[in-house]
N, CA, C, O and the ligand as a Tripos MOL2 file, in Angstrom:
@<TRIPOS>MOLECULE
protein
  281   279    71     0     0
PROTEIN
NO_CHARGES

@<TRIPOS>ATOM
      1 N           8.7810   11.2190   -1.7580 N.3       1 MET1
      2 CA          8.1760   10.4150   -2.8220 C.3       1 MET1
      3 C           6.7750   10.9520   -3.1170 C.2       1 MET1
      4 O           6.0490   11.3520   -2.2070 O.2       1 MET1
      5 N           6.4050   10.9550   -4.4020 N.am      2 GLN2
      6 CA          5.1240   11.5270   -4.7930 C.3       2 GLN2
      7 C           4.2290   10.4730   -5.4280 C.2       2 GLN2
      8 O           4.7000    9.5170   -6.0450 O.2       2 GLN2
      9 N           2.9270   10.6710   -5.2620 N.am      3 CYS3
     10 CA          1.9420    9.7820   -5.8570 C.3       3 CYS3
     11 C           1.9920    9.8980   -7.3730 C.2       3 CYS3
     12 O           2.0830   10.9940   -7.9250 O.2       3 CYS3
     13 N           1.9290    8.7390   -8.0410 N.am      4 SER4
     14 CA          1.9980    8.7480   -9.4980 C.3       4 SER4
     15 C           0.6640    9.1430  -10.1130 C.2       4 SER4
     16 O           0.5810    9.3960  -11.3150 O.2       4 SER4
     17 N          -0.3770    9.1960   -9.2930 N.am      5 ARG5
     18 CA         -1.6990    9.5480   -9.8230 C.3       5 ARG5
     19 C          -2.0030   11.0210   -9.6060 C.2       5 ARG5
     20 O          -2.4520   11.7090  -10.5230 O.2       5 ARG5
     21 N          -1.7610   11.5030   -8.3970 N.am      6 CYS6
     22 CA         -2.1740   12.8730   -8.0930 C.3       6 CYS6
     23 C          -1.0230   13.7440   -7.5850 C.2       6 CYS6
     24 O          -1.2310   14.9040   -7.2270 O.2       6 CYS6
     25 N           0.1530   13.2010   -7.5550 N.am      7 GLN7
     26 CA          1.3410   13.9260   -7.0900 C.3       7 GLN7
     27 C           1.2420   14.2940   -5.6140 C.2       7 GLN7
     28 O           1.9540   15.1770   -5.1350 O.2       7 GLN7
     29 N           0.3600   13.6140   -4.9060 N.am      8 GLY8
     30 CA          0.2310   13.8820   -3.4810 C.3       8 GLY8
     31 C           1.3890   13.2720   -2.7070 C.2       8 GLY8
     32 O           2.2580   12.5990   -3.2610 O.2       8 GLY8
     33 N           1.3680   13.5310   -1.4170 N.am      9 LEU9
     34 CA          2.4420   13.0290   -0.5720 C.3       9 LEU9
     35 C           2.2380   11.5600   -0.2430 C.2       9 LEU9
     36 O           1.1600   11.1530    0.1890 O.2       9 LEU9
     37 N           3.2760   10.7730   -0.4500 N.am     10 LEU10
     38 CA          3.2150    9.3610   -0.0950 C.3      10 LEU10
     39 C           3.8540    9.1610    1.2660 C.2      10 LEU10
     40 O           4.8920    9.7450    1.5750 O.2      10 LEU10
     41 N           3.2160    8.3220    2.0730 N.am     11 ILE11
     42 CA          3.8040    7.9840    3.3680 C.3      11 ILE11
     43 C           4.1520    6.5050    3.3760 C.2      11 ILE11
     44 O           3.4900    5.6930    2.7290 O.2      11 ILE11
     45 N           5.1800    6.1720    4.1040 N.am     12 ALA12
     46 CA          5.6000    4.7720    4.1980 C.3      12 ALA12
     47 C           4.6210    4.0050    5.0760 C.2      12 ALA12
     48 O           4.2680    4.4570    6.1650 O.2      12 ALA12
     49 N           4.1900    2.8590    4.6050 N.am     13 VAL13
     50 CA          3.2880    2.0070    5.3760 C.3      13 VAL13
     51 C           3.7750    0.5740    5.2870 C.2      13 VAL13
     52 O           4.6040    0.2300    4.4440 O.2      13 VAL13
     53 N           3.2440   -0.2520    6.1710 N.am     14 GLN14
     54 CA          3.5290   -1.6750    6.0710 C.3      14 GLN14
     55 C           2.2360   -2.3740    5.7400 C.2      14 GLN14
     56 O           1.2070   -2.1530    6.3790 O.2      14 GLN14
     57 N           2.3020   -3.2340    4.7200 N.am     15 MET15
     58 CA          1.1050   -3.9150    4.2610 C.3      15 MET15
     59 C           1.2620   -5.4080    4.4900 C.2      15 MET15
     60 O           2.3550   -5.9680    4.4030 O.2      15 MET15
     61 N           0.1270   -6.0310    4.7860 N.am     16 LYS16
     62 CA          0.1760   -7.4790    4.9850 C.3      16 LYS16
     63 C          -0.9950   -8.1180    4.2600 C.2      16 LYS16
     64 O          -2.1570   -7.7840    4.4920 O.2      16 LYS16
     65 N          -0.6580   -9.0380    3.3830 N.am     17 ASP17
     66 CA         -1.6850   -9.8240    2.7170 C.3      17 ASP17
     67 C          -1.7820  -11.1720    3.4100 C.2      17 ASP17
     68 O          -0.8320  -11.6330    4.0420 O.2      17 ASP17
     69 N          -2.9320  -11.7880    3.2820 N.am     18 MET18
     70 CA         -3.1220  -13.0990    3.8940 C.3      18 MET18
     71 C          -2.0570  -14.0810    3.4080 C.2      18 MET18
     72 O          -1.8550  -14.2610    2.2070 O.2      18 MET18
     73 N          -1.3890  -14.7020    4.3570 N.am     19 GLY19
     74 CA         -0.4230  -15.7260    4.0030 C.3      19 GLY19
     75 C           0.8610  -15.1950    3.4110 C.2      19 GLY19
     76 O           1.6900  -15.9520    2.9050 O.2      19 GLY19
     77 N           1.0190  -13.8790    3.4790 N.am     20 GLN20
     78 CA          2.2370  -13.3160    2.9160 C.3      20 GLN20
     79 C           2.9210  -12.4560    3.9620 C.2      20 GLN20
     80 O           2.2740  -11.9240    4.8650 O.2      20 GLN20
     81 N           4.2230  -12.3240    3.8360 N.am     21 PRO21
     82 CA          4.9700  -11.5170    4.8060 C.3      21 PRO21
     83 C           4.6230  -10.0410    4.6660 C.2      21 PRO21
     84 O           4.1380   -9.5940    3.6260 O.2      21 PRO21
     85 N           4.8780   -9.3110    5.7140 N.am     22 VAL22
     86 CA          4.6570   -7.8730    5.6820 C.3      22 VAL22
     87 C           5.6420   -7.2420    4.7110 C.2      22 VAL22
     88 O           6.8320   -7.5580    4.6990 O.2      22 VAL22
     89 N           5.1130   -6.3530    3.9080 N.am     23 VAL23
     90 CA          5.9900   -5.6600    2.9710 C.3      23 VAL23
     91 C           5.8720   -4.1610    3.1910 C.2      23 VAL23
     92 O           4.8180   -3.6500    3.5710 O.2      23 VAL23
     93 N           6.9430   -3.4910    2.9490 N.am     24 ALA24
     94 CA          6.9270   -2.0380    3.0520 C.3      24 ALA24
     95 C           6.3210   -1.4650    1.7840 C.2      24 ALA24
     96 O           6.5930   -1.9440    0.6830 O.2      24 ALA24
     97 N           5.5150   -0.4600    1.9390 N.am     25 GLY25
     98 CA          4.8890    0.1420    0.7730 C.3      25 GLY25
     99 C           4.6550    1.6120    1.0090 C.2      25 GLY25
    100 O           5.1650    2.2010    1.9620 O.2      25 GLY25
    101 N           3.8680    2.1940    0.1150 N.am     26 TRP26
    102 CA          3.5820    3.6150    0.1920 C.3      26 TRP26
    103 C           2.0990    3.8480    0.0240 C.2      26 TRP26
    104 O           1.4280    3.1510   -0.7370 O.2      26 TRP26
    105 N           1.5980    4.8300    0.7380 N.am     27 ARG27
    106 CA          0.1920    5.1900    0.5680 C.3      27 ARG27
    107 C           0.0870    6.6860    0.3840 C.2      27 ARG27
    108 O           0.7440    7.4660    1.0730 O.2      27 ARG27
    109 N          -0.7590    7.0730   -0.5650 N.am     28 CYS28
    110 CA         -0.9410    8.4880   -0.8420 C.3      28 CYS28
    111 C          -1.9180    9.0880    0.1680 C.2      28 CYS28
    112 O          -2.9820    8.5280    0.4290 O.2      28 CYS28
    113 N          -1.5430   10.2210    0.7230 N.am     29 LEU29
    114 CA         -2.4080   10.8660    1.7070 C.3      29 LEU29
    115 C          -3.6140   11.5200    1.0500 C.2      29 LEU29
    116 O          -4.6360   11.7390    1.7020 O.2      29 LEU29
    117 N          -3.5030   11.8290   -0.2190 N.am     30 LEU30
    118 CA         -4.5890   12.5480   -0.8840 C.3      30 LEU30
    119 C          -5.6110   11.6140   -1.5060 C.2      30 LEU30
    120 O          -6.8070   11.7410   -1.2410 O.2      30 LEU30
    121 N          -5.1590   10.6790   -2.3270 N.am     31 CYS31
    122 CA         -6.1220    9.8300   -3.0410 C.3      31 CYS31
    123 C          -6.1590    8.4100   -2.4790 C.2      31 CYS31
    124 O          -7.0070    7.6130   -2.8810 O.2      31 CYS31
    125 N          -5.2660    8.0860   -1.5680 N.am     32 GLY32
    126 CA         -5.3030    6.7730   -0.9360 C.3      32 GLY32
    127 C          -4.7040    5.6560   -1.7670 C.2      32 GLY32
    128 O          -4.8240    4.4850   -1.4070 O.2      32 GLY32
    129 N          -4.0740    5.9930   -2.8540 N.am     33 ALA33
    130 CA         -3.4710    4.9600   -3.6950 C.3      33 ALA33
    131 C          -2.3590    4.2420   -2.9400 C.2      33 ALA33
    132 O          -1.5350    4.8640   -2.2690 O.2      33 ALA33
    133 N          -2.3570    2.9190   -3.0660 N.am     34 MET34
    134 CA         -1.3180    2.1430   -2.4110 C.3      34 MET34
    135 C          -0.2890    1.7050   -3.4360 C.2      34 MET34
    136 O          -0.6250    1.3430   -4.5640 O.2      34 MET34
    137 N           0.9470    1.7450   -3.0330 N.am     35 THR35
    138 CA          2.0190    1.2830   -3.9030 C.3      35 THR35
    139 C           2.9550    0.4160   -3.0940 C.2      35 THR35
    140 O           3.3070    0.7500   -1.9630 O.2      35 THR35
    141 N           3.3510   -0.6850   -3.6710 N.am     36 ASP36
    142 CA          4.3850   -1.4870   -3.0250 C.3      36 ASP36
    143 C           5.3020   -2.0440   -4.1000 C.2      36 ASP36
    144 O           4.9850   -1.9460   -5.2860 O.2      36 ASP36
    145 N           6.4180   -2.6190   -3.7170 N.am     37 PRO37
    146 CA          7.3660   -3.1150   -4.7210 C.3      37 PRO37
    147 C           6.7260   -4.0940   -5.6950 C.2      37 PRO37
    148 O           7.0720   -4.1050   -6.8770 O.2      37 PRO37
    149 N           5.8070   -4.9080   -5.2200 N.am     38 GLY38
    150 CA          5.1380   -5.8640   -6.0980 C.3      38 GLY38
    151 C           4.2840   -5.1650   -7.1280 C.2      38 GLY38
    152 O           4.2830   -5.5360   -8.3020 O.2      38 GLY38
    153 N           3.5560   -4.1520   -6.6900 N.am     39 ILE39
    154 CA          2.7130   -3.3970   -7.6140 C.3      39 ILE39
    155 C           3.5810   -2.6830   -8.6400 C.2      39 ILE39
    156 O           3.2640   -2.6610   -9.8290 O.2      39 ILE39
    157 N           4.6520   -2.1120   -8.1790 N.am     40 GLU40
    158 CA          5.5510   -1.4340   -9.1080 C.3      40 GLU40
    159 C           6.0830   -2.4070  -10.1470 C.2      40 GLU40
    160 O           6.2000   -2.0700  -11.3250 O.2      40 GLU40
    161 N           6.4050   -3.6200   -9.7030 N.am     41 ALA41
    162 CA          6.9310   -4.6280  -10.6260 C.3      41 ALA41
    163 C           5.8600   -5.0260  -11.6330 C.2      41 ALA41
    164 O           6.1420   -5.2010  -12.8180 O.2      41 ALA41
    165 N           4.6190   -5.1670  -11.1460 N.am     42 ASN42
    166 CA          3.5290   -5.5130  -12.0480 C.3      42 ASN42
    167 C           3.2970   -4.4180  -13.0610 C.2      42 ASN42
    168 O           3.0730   -4.6790  -14.2420 O.2      42 ASN42
    169 N           3.3540   -3.2040  -12.5910 N.am     43 ARG43
    170 CA          3.0760   -2.0740  -13.4670 C.3      43 ARG43
    171 C           4.1260   -1.9960  -14.5790 C.2      43 ARG43
    172 O           3.8570   -1.5320  -15.6870 O.2      43 ARG43
    173 N           5.3130   -2.4600  -14.2490 N.am     44 ALA44
    174 CA          6.3880   -2.3910  -15.2320 C.3      44 ALA44
    175 C           6.1270   -3.3420  -16.3960 C.2      44 ALA44
    176 O           6.5030   -3.0550  -17.5320 O.2      44 ALA44
    177 N           5.4770   -4.4840  -16.1120 N.am     45 SER45
    178 CA          5.2850   -5.4640  -17.1730 C.3      45 SER45
    179 C           3.8630   -5.4340  -17.7240 C.2      45 SER45
    180 O           3.6420   -5.6650  -18.9130 O.2      45 SER45
    181 N           2.9070   -5.1460  -16.8490 N.am     46 HIS46
    182 CA          1.5140   -5.0550  -17.2940 C.3      46 HIS46
    183 C           1.0090   -3.6630  -16.9760 C.2      46 HIS46
    184 O           1.7480   -2.8150  -16.4750 O.2      46 HIS46
    185 N          -0.2340   -3.4450  -17.2680 N.am     47 ASP47
    186 CA         -0.8080   -2.1430  -16.9420 C.3      47 ASP47
    187 C          -2.0110   -2.3580  -16.0420 C.2      47 ASP47
    188 O          -3.1330   -1.9740  -16.3740 O.2      47 ASP47
    189 N          -1.7580   -2.9780  -14.9010 N.am     48 LEU48
    190 CA         -2.8500   -3.3210  -14.0060 C.3      48 LEU48
    191 C          -3.3510   -2.1070  -13.2500 C.2      48 LEU48
    192 O          -2.5710   -1.2240  -12.8930 O.2      48 LEU48
    193 N          -4.6480   -2.0620  -13.0060 N.am     49 PRO49
    194 CA         -5.1880   -0.9890  -12.1760 C.3      49 PRO49
    195 C          -4.7620   -1.1720  -10.7270 C.2      49 PRO49
    196 O          -4.4990   -2.2870  -10.2770 O.2      49 PRO49
    197 N          -4.6990   -0.0910  -10.0270 N.am     50 ILE50
    198 CA         -4.3130   -0.1570   -8.6230 C.3      50 ILE50
    199 C          -5.5010   -0.5800   -7.7800 C.2      50 ILE50
    200 O          -6.6030   -0.0550   -7.9360 O.2      50 ILE50
    201 N          -5.2740   -1.5230   -6.8960 N.am     51 ARG51
    202 CA         -6.3360   -1.9400   -5.9860 C.3      51 ARG51
    203 C          -6.4830   -0.8940   -4.8930 C.2      51 ARG51
    204 O          -5.4930   -0.4260   -4.3300 O.2      51 ARG51
    205 N          -7.6820   -0.5430   -4.6080 N.am     52 ASN52
    206 CA         -7.8930    0.5350   -3.6460 C.3      52 ASN52
    207 C          -8.4210    0.0460   -2.3100 C.2      52 ASN52
    208 O          -9.3790    0.5980   -1.7700 O.2      52 ASN52
    209 N          -7.8090   -0.9650   -1.7960 N.am     53 ARG53
    210 CA         -8.2230   -1.4680   -0.4870 C.3      53 ARG53
    211 C          -8.0660   -0.4020    0.5880 C.2      53 ARG53
    212 O          -8.7860   -0.3920    1.5860 O.2      53 ARG53
    213 N          -7.1240    0.4810    0.3680 N.am     54 ALA54
    214 CA         -6.7140    1.3980    1.4260 C.3      54 ALA54
    215 C          -7.7150    2.5140    1.6770 C.2      54 ALA54
    216 O          -7.4990    3.3370    2.5670 O.2      54 ALA54
    217 N          -8.7940    2.5640    0.9250 N.am     55 ARG55
    218 CA         -9.7260    3.6680    1.1180 C.3      55 ARG55
    219 C         -10.5880    3.4910    2.3550 C.2      55 ARG55
    220 O         -11.2190    4.4440    2.8120 O.2      55 ARG55
    221 N         -10.6210    2.2950    2.8970 N.am     56 VAL56
    222 CA        -11.4520    2.0560    4.0670 C.3      56 VAL56
    223 C         -10.8390    2.7400    5.2900 C.2      56 VAL56
    224 O          -9.6630    2.5360    5.5930 O.2      56 VAL56
    225 N         -11.6250    3.5380    5.9810 N.am     57 PRO57
    226 CA        -11.1110    4.1680    7.2150 C.3      57 PRO57
    227 C         -10.7480    3.0930    8.2310 C.2      57 PRO57
    228 O         -11.3920    2.0460    8.2960 O.2      57 PRO57
    229 N          -9.7280    3.3530    9.0130 N.am     58 GLY58
    230 CA         -9.2960    2.3610    9.9860 C.3      58 GLY58
    231 C          -8.6960    1.1680    9.2930 C.2      58 GLY58
    232 O          -8.9380    0.0240    9.6750 O.2      58 GLY58
    233 N          -7.9200    1.4360    8.2850 N.am     59 SER59
    234 CA         -7.2950    0.3820    7.5050 C.3      59 SER59
    235 C          -6.5130   -0.6000    8.3860 C.2      59 SER59
    236 O          -5.8740   -0.1900    9.3550 O.2      59 SER59
    237 N          -6.5610   -1.8830    8.0540 N.am     60 PRO60
    238 CA         -5.8470   -2.8930    8.8530 C.3      60 PRO60
    239 C          -4.3470   -2.6500    8.8900 C.2      60 PRO60
    240 O          -3.6380   -3.2330    9.7110 O.2      60 PRO60
    241 N          -3.8760   -1.8150    8.0260 N.am     61 VAL61
    242 CA         -2.4490   -1.4960    8.0310 C.3      61 VAL61
    243 C          -2.0300   -0.9960    9.4020 C.2      61 VAL61
    244 O          -0.9220   -1.2680    9.8650 O.2      61 VAL61
    245 N          -2.9230   -0.2630   10.0430 N.am     62 MET62
    246 CA         -2.5660    0.3530   11.3190 C.3      62 MET62
    247 C          -2.5330   -0.6500   12.4660 C.2      62 MET62
    248 O          -2.0700   -0.3280   13.5600 O.2      62 MET62
    249 N          -3.0170   -1.8520   12.2230 N.am     63 ARG63
    250 CA         -3.0380   -2.8300   13.3060 C.3      63 ARG63
    251 C          -1.7180   -3.5760   13.4420 C.2      63 ARG63
    252 O          -1.5290   -4.3530   14.3780 O.2      63 ARG63
    253 N          -0.8250   -3.3400   12.5210 N.am     64 LEU64
    254 CA          0.4540   -4.0320   12.5940 C.3      64 LEU64
    255 C           1.2640   -3.5070   13.7680 C.2      64 LEU64
    256 O           0.9100   -2.5090   14.3950 O.2      64 LEU64
    257 N           2.3290   -4.1830   14.0420 N.am     65 GLY65
    258 CA          3.1720   -3.7350   15.1370 C.3      65 GLY65
    259 C           3.4000   -4.8710   16.1060 C.2      65 GLY65
    260 O           3.8200   -5.9630   15.7240 O.2      65 GLY65
    261 N           3.1160   -4.5980   17.3650 N.am     66 LYS66
    262 CA          3.4180   -5.6090   18.3700 C.3      66 LYS66
    263 C           2.2000   -6.4460   18.7300 C.2      66 LYS66
    264 O           2.1000   -6.9810   19.8350 O.2      66 LYS66
    265 N           1.2770   -6.5490   17.7830 N.am     67 GLY67
    266 CA          0.0530   -7.2730   18.0660 C.3      67 GLY67
    267 C           0.2580   -8.7590   18.2430 C.2      67 GLY67
    268 O          -0.4880   -9.4080   18.9760 O.2      67 GLY67
    269 N           1.2590   -9.3020   17.5800 N.am     68 GLY68
    270 CA          1.4900  -10.7330   17.7230 C.3      68 GLY68
    271 C           0.4330  -11.5420   16.9870 C.2      68 GLY68
    272 O          -0.2960  -12.3200   17.6020 O.2      68 GLY68
    273 N           0.3470  -11.3620   15.6660 N.am     69 MET69
    274 CA         -0.6620  -12.0570   14.8730 C.3      69 MET69
    275 C          -0.3720  -13.5460   14.7750 C.2      69 MET69
    276 O          -1.2490  -14.3150   14.3820 O.2      69 MET69
    277 N           0.8300  -13.9680   15.1220 N.am     70 ARG70
    278 CA          1.1290  -15.3930   14.9770 C.3      70 ARG70
    279 C           0.6910  -16.1230   16.2160 C.2      70 ARG70
    280 O           0.8510  -17.3400   16.3040 O.2      70 ARG70
    281 ZN         -2.4900   10.2280   -4.8810 Zn       71 ZN71
@<TRIPOS>BOND
     1     1     2 1
     2     2     3 1
     3     3     4 2
     4     3     5 am
     5     5     6 1
     6     6     7 1
     7     7     8 2
     8     7     9 am
     9     9    10 1
    10    10    11 1
    11    11    12 2
    12    11    13 am
    13    13    14 1
    14    14    15 1
    15    15    16 2
    16    15    17 am
    17    17    18 1
    18    18    19 1
    19    19    20 2
    20    19    21 am
    21    21    22 1
    22    22    23 1
    23    23    24 2
    24    23    25 am
    25    25    26 1
    26    26    27 1
    27    27    28 2
    28    27    29 am
    29    29    30 1
    30    30    31 1
    31    31    32 2
    32    31    33 am
    33    33    34 1
    34    34    35 1
    35    35    36 2
    36    35    37 am
    37    37    38 1
    38    38    39 1
    39    39    40 2
    40    39    41 am
    41    41    42 1
    42    42    43 1
    43    43    44 2
    44    43    45 am
    45    45    46 1
    46    46    47 1
    47    47    48 2
    48    47    49 am
    49    49    50 1
    50    50    51 1
    51    51    52 2
    52    51    53 am
    53    53    54 1
    54    54    55 1
    55    55    56 2
    56    55    57 am
    57    57    58 1
    58    58    59 1
    59    59    60 2
    60    59    61 am
    61    61    62 1
    62    62    63 1
    63    63    64 2
    64    63    65 am
    65    65    66 1
    66    66    67 1
    67    67    68 2
    68    67    69 am
    69    69    70 1
    70    70    71 1
    71    71    72 2
    72    71    73 am
    73    73    74 1
    74    74    75 1
    75    75    76 2
    76    75    77 am
    77    77    78 1
    78    78    79 1
    79    79    80 2
    80    79    81 am
    81    81    82 1
    82    82    83 1
    83    83    84 2
    84    83    85 am
    85    85    86 1
    86    86    87 1
    87    87    88 2
    88    87    89 am
    89    89    90 1
    90    90    91 1
    91    91    92 2
    92    91    93 am
    93    93    94 1
    94    94    95 1
    95    95    96 2
    96    95    97 am
    97    97    98 1
    98    98    99 1
    99    99   100 2
   100    99   101 am
   101   101   102 1
   102   102   103 1
   103   103   104 2
   104   103   105 am
   105   105   106 1
   106   106   107 1
   107   107   108 2
   108   107   109 am
   109   109   110 1
   110   110   111 1
   111   111   112 2
   112   111   113 am
   113   113   114 1
   114   114   115 1
   115   115   116 2
   116   115   117 am
   117   117   118 1
   118   118   119 1
   119   119   120 2
   120   119   121 am
   121   121   122 1
   122   122   123 1
   123   123   124 2
   124   123   125 am
   125   125   126 1
   126   126   127 1
   127   127   128 2
   128   127   129 am
   129   129   130 1
   130   130   131 1
   131   131   132 2
   132   131   133 am
   133   133   134 1
   134   134   135 1
   135   135   136 2
   136   135   137 am
   137   137   138 1
   138   138   139 1
   139   139   140 2
   140   139   141 am
   141   141   142 1
   142   142   143 1
   143   143   144 2
   144   143   145 am
   145   145   146 1
   146   146   147 1
   147   147   148 2
   148   147   149 am
   149   149   150 1
   150   150   151 1
   151   151   152 2
   152   151   153 am
   153   153   154 1
   154   154   155 1
   155   155   156 2
   156   155   157 am
   157   157   158 1
   158   158   159 1
   159   159   160 2
   160   159   161 am
   161   161   162 1
   162   162   163 1
   163   163   164 2
   164   163   165 am
   165   165   166 1
   166   166   167 1
   167   167   168 2
   168   167   169 am
   169   169   170 1
   170   170   171 1
   171   171   172 2
   172   171   173 am
   173   173   174 1
   174   174   175 1
   175   175   176 2
   176   175   177 am
   177   177   178 1
   178   178   179 1
   179   179   180 2
   180   179   181 am
   181   181   182 1
   182   182   183 1
   183   183   184 2
   184   183   185 am
   185   185   186 1
   186   186   187 1
   187   187   188 2
   188   187   189 am
   189   189   190 1
   190   190   191 1
   191   191   192 2
   192   191   193 am
   193   193   194 1
   194   194   195 1
   195   195   196 2
   196   195   197 am
   197   197   198 1
   198   198   199 1
   199   199   200 2
   200   199   201 am
   201   201   202 1
   202   202   203 1
   203   203   204 2
   204   203   205 am
   205   205   206 1
   206   206   207 1
   207   207   208 2
   208   207   209 am
   209   209   210 1
   210   210   211 1
   211   211   212 2
   212   211   213 am
   213   213   214 1
   214   214   215 1
   215   215   216 2
   216   215   217 am
   217   217   218 1
   218   218   219 1
   219   219   220 2
   220   219   221 am
   221   221   222 1
   222   222   223 1
   223   223   224 2
   224   223   225 am
   225   225   226 1
   226   226   227 1
   227   227   228 2
   228   227   229 am
   229   229   230 1
   230   230   231 1
   231   231   232 2
   232   231   233 am
   233   233   234 1
   234   234   235 1
   235   235   236 2
   236   235   237 am
   237   237   238 1
   238   238   239 1
   239   239   240 2
   240   239   241 am
   241   241   242 1
   242   242   243 1
   243   243   244 2
   244   243   245 am
   245   245   246 1
   246   246   247 1
   247   247   248 2
   248   247   249 am
   249   249   250 1
   250   250   251 1
   251   251   252 2
   252   251   253 am
   253   253   254 1
   254   254   255 1
   255   255   256 2
   256   255   257 am
   257   257   258 1
   258   258   259 1
   259   259   260 2
   260   259   261 am
   261   261   262 1
   262   262   263 1
   263   263   264 2
   264   263   265 am
   265   265   266 1
   266   266   267 1
   267   267   268 2
   268   267   269 am
   269   269   270 1
   270   270   271 1
   271   271   272 2
   272   271   273 am
   273   273   274 1
   274   274   275 1
   275   275   276 2
   276   275   277 am
   277   277   278 1
   278   278   279 1
   279   279   280 2
@<TRIPOS>SUBSTRUCTURE
     1 MET1         2 RESIDUE 1 A MET
     2 GLN2         6 RESIDUE 1 A GLN
     3 CYS3        10 RESIDUE 1 A CYS
     4 SER4        14 RESIDUE 1 A SER
     5 ARG5        18 RESIDUE 1 A ARG
     6 CYS6        22 RESIDUE 1 A CYS
     7 GLN7        26 RESIDUE 1 A GLN
     8 GLY8        30 RESIDUE 1 A GLY
     9 LEU9        34 RESIDUE 1 A LEU
    10 LEU10       38 RESIDUE 1 A LEU
    11 ILE11       42 RESIDUE 1 A ILE
    12 ALA12       46 RESIDUE 1 A ALA
    13 VAL13       50 RESIDUE 1 A VAL
    14 GLN14       54 RESIDUE 1 A GLN
    15 MET15       58 RESIDUE 1 A MET
    16 LYS16       62 RESIDUE 1 A LYS
    17 ASP17       66 RESIDUE 1 A ASP
    18 MET18       70 RESIDUE 1 A MET
    19 GLY19       74 RESIDUE 1 A GLY
    20 GLN20       78 RESIDUE 1 A GLN
    21 PRO21       82 RESIDUE 1 A PRO
    22 VAL22       86 RESIDUE 1 A VAL
    23 VAL23       90 RESIDUE 1 A VAL
    24 ALA24       94 RESIDUE 1 A ALA
    25 GLY25       98 RESIDUE 1 A GLY
    26 TRP26      102 RESIDUE 1 A TRP
    27 ARG27      106 RESIDUE 1 A ARG
    28 CYS28      110 RESIDUE 1 A CYS
    29 LEU29      114 RESIDUE 1 A LEU
    30 LEU30      118 RESIDUE 1 A LEU
    31 CYS31      122 RESIDUE 1 A CYS
    32 GLY32      126 RESIDUE 1 A GLY
    33 ALA33      130 RESIDUE 1 A ALA
    34 MET34      134 RESIDUE 1 A MET
    35 THR35      138 RESIDUE 1 A THR
    36 ASP36      142 RESIDUE 1 A ASP
    37 PRO37      146 RESIDUE 1 A PRO
    38 GLY38      150 RESIDUE 1 A GLY
    39 ILE39      154 RESIDUE 1 A ILE
    40 GLU40      158 RESIDUE 1 A GLU
    41 ALA41      162 RESIDUE 1 A ALA
    42 ASN42      166 RESIDUE 1 A ASN
    43 ARG43      170 RESIDUE 1 A ARG
    44 ALA44      174 RESIDUE 1 A ALA
    45 SER45      178 RESIDUE 1 A SER
    46 HIS46      182 RESIDUE 1 A HIS
    47 ASP47      186 RESIDUE 1 A ASP
    48 LEU48      190 RESIDUE 1 A LEU
    49 PRO49      194 RESIDUE 1 A PRO
    50 ILE50      198 RESIDUE 1 A ILE
    51 ARG51      202 RESIDUE 1 A ARG
    52 ASN52      206 RESIDUE 1 A ASN
    53 ARG53      210 RESIDUE 1 A ARG
    54 ALA54      214 RESIDUE 1 A ALA
    55 ARG55      218 RESIDUE 1 A ARG
    56 VAL56      222 RESIDUE 1 A VAL
    57 PRO57      226 RESIDUE 1 A PRO
    58 GLY58      230 RESIDUE 1 A GLY
    59 SER59      234 RESIDUE 1 A SER
    60 PRO60      238 RESIDUE 1 A PRO
    61 VAL61      242 RESIDUE 1 A VAL
    62 MET62      246 RESIDUE 1 A MET
    63 ARG63      250 RESIDUE 1 A ARG
    64 LEU64      254 RESIDUE 1 A LEU
    65 GLY65      258 RESIDUE 1 A GLY
    66 LYS66      262 RESIDUE 1 A LYS
    67 GLY67      266 RESIDUE 1 A GLY
    68 GLY68      270 RESIDUE 1 A GLY
    69 MET69      274 RESIDUE 1 A MET
    70 ARG70      278 RESIDUE 1 A ARG
    71 ZN71       281 GROUP 0 **** ****
């Protein structure tokens, strides 16, 4: 899968928003753009800019797993 902005390599990630279940998504290794099914759906109907939360080093995405957040 390729980034829609820079054609860079996308890697599979798991994203978690507050109060929402973990969703599978994609992150670009080059520009850091995040994509998930929800964003793709939004993009299809609107032309929303991509949120760039993922640019922060040590992204919370990496804390998922067996941490037991509940
Ligand atoms: Zn990119």
